[in-house]
C-alpha positions in Angstrom: 1.8 15.4 9.7 3.8 12.3 10.8 0.7 10.7 12.2 -1.0 11.0 8.5 2.0 9.4 7.0 2.0 6.6 9.4 -1.8 5.9 9.0 -1.5 6.0 5.2 1.5 3.5 5.5 -0.5 1.3 7.7 -3.4 1.4 5.1 -1.1 0.1 2.3 0.7 -2.7 4.6 -1.9 -5.3 3.7 -1.6 -4.5 -0.1 2.3 -5.0 0.1 1.8 -8.4 1.9 -0.7 -9.4 -0.8 1.8 -8.3 -3.6 4.5 -10.4 -1.8 2.1 -13.5 -1.6 1.2 -12.9 -5.3 4.8 -12.8 -6.3 5.7 -16.0 -4.6 2.8 -17.7 -5.9 3.6 -16.7 -9.5 7.3 -17.7 -9.2 6.7 -21.1 -7.8 9.6 -23.1 -8.8 10.3 -21.0 -11.9 12.9 -18.3 -12.5 11.5 -15.0 -13.8 12.3 -11.3 -14.6 10.2 -8.6 -13.0 8.7 -7.9 -16.4 7.6 -11.4 -16.8 6.2 -11.5 -13.2 4.2 -8.4 -13.9 2.8 -9.8 -17.0 1.7 -12.9 -15.2 0.1 -10.7 -12.5 -1.9 -8.9 -15.3 -2.9 -12.2 -16.8 -4.2 -13.5 -13.5 -6.2 -10.4 -12.7 -3.9 -9.4 -9.7 -3.1 -6.1 -11.4 -5.6 -3.8 -13.3 -2.9 -2.3 -15.4 0.6 -2.9 -16.4 3.0 -1.0 -14.3 6.4 -2.3 -13.5 6.4 -0.3 -10.1 4.0 -3.0 -8.9 6.6 -5.5 -9.0 10.1 -3.9 -8.8 9.9 -2.5 -5.3 8.4 -5.6 -3.9 11.3 -7.8 -5.5 13.8 -5.6 -4.0 12.2 -6.0 -0.5 11.7 -9.7 -0.8 15.5 -10.1 -1.7 17.0 -7.6 0.8 14.5 -7.2 3.6 13.0 -10.7 3.8 15.5 -12.9 2.0 12.7 -15.0 0.4 14.1 -14.4 -3.1 17.6 -14.4 -4.7 18.7 -12.9 -7.9 19.8 -16.0 -9.8 21.0 -14.7 -13.2 20.6 -12.3 -15.9 18.8 -12.3 -19.3 17.8 -9.8 -22.0 14.5 -8.1 -21.5 12.3 -8.7 -24.4 11.1 -5.2 -24.7 14.1 -3.0 -23.7 16.8 -5.3 -25.0 18.8 -4.6 -21.8 20.2 -7.3 -19.4 17.9 -7.7 -16.3 17.9 -9.6 -13.3 16.3 -13.0 -12.9 14.6 -14.0 -9.7 13.8 -17.4 -7.9 12.8 -18.3 -4.5 15.5 -18.8 -2.0 16.1 -22.4 -1.0 
């Protein structure tokens, strides 16, 4: 059972790395929310359908595990009208 899970994880590792690269590319020098990043991923054809779960976990990992991004503020989400984090590349 553990072997099967490990093999499954190994299969998705390249996809995670690709998502990291896509997020970093999209951000460039900009500051964006998770929704803005996901919208741009859709626009560029990186995602086949809109799903915030494509982006949110990767943003958390890029902030906490890899220290490539930082939360640099908050702004109101255009859809939910709630305050959400804004991300940028770490300098």
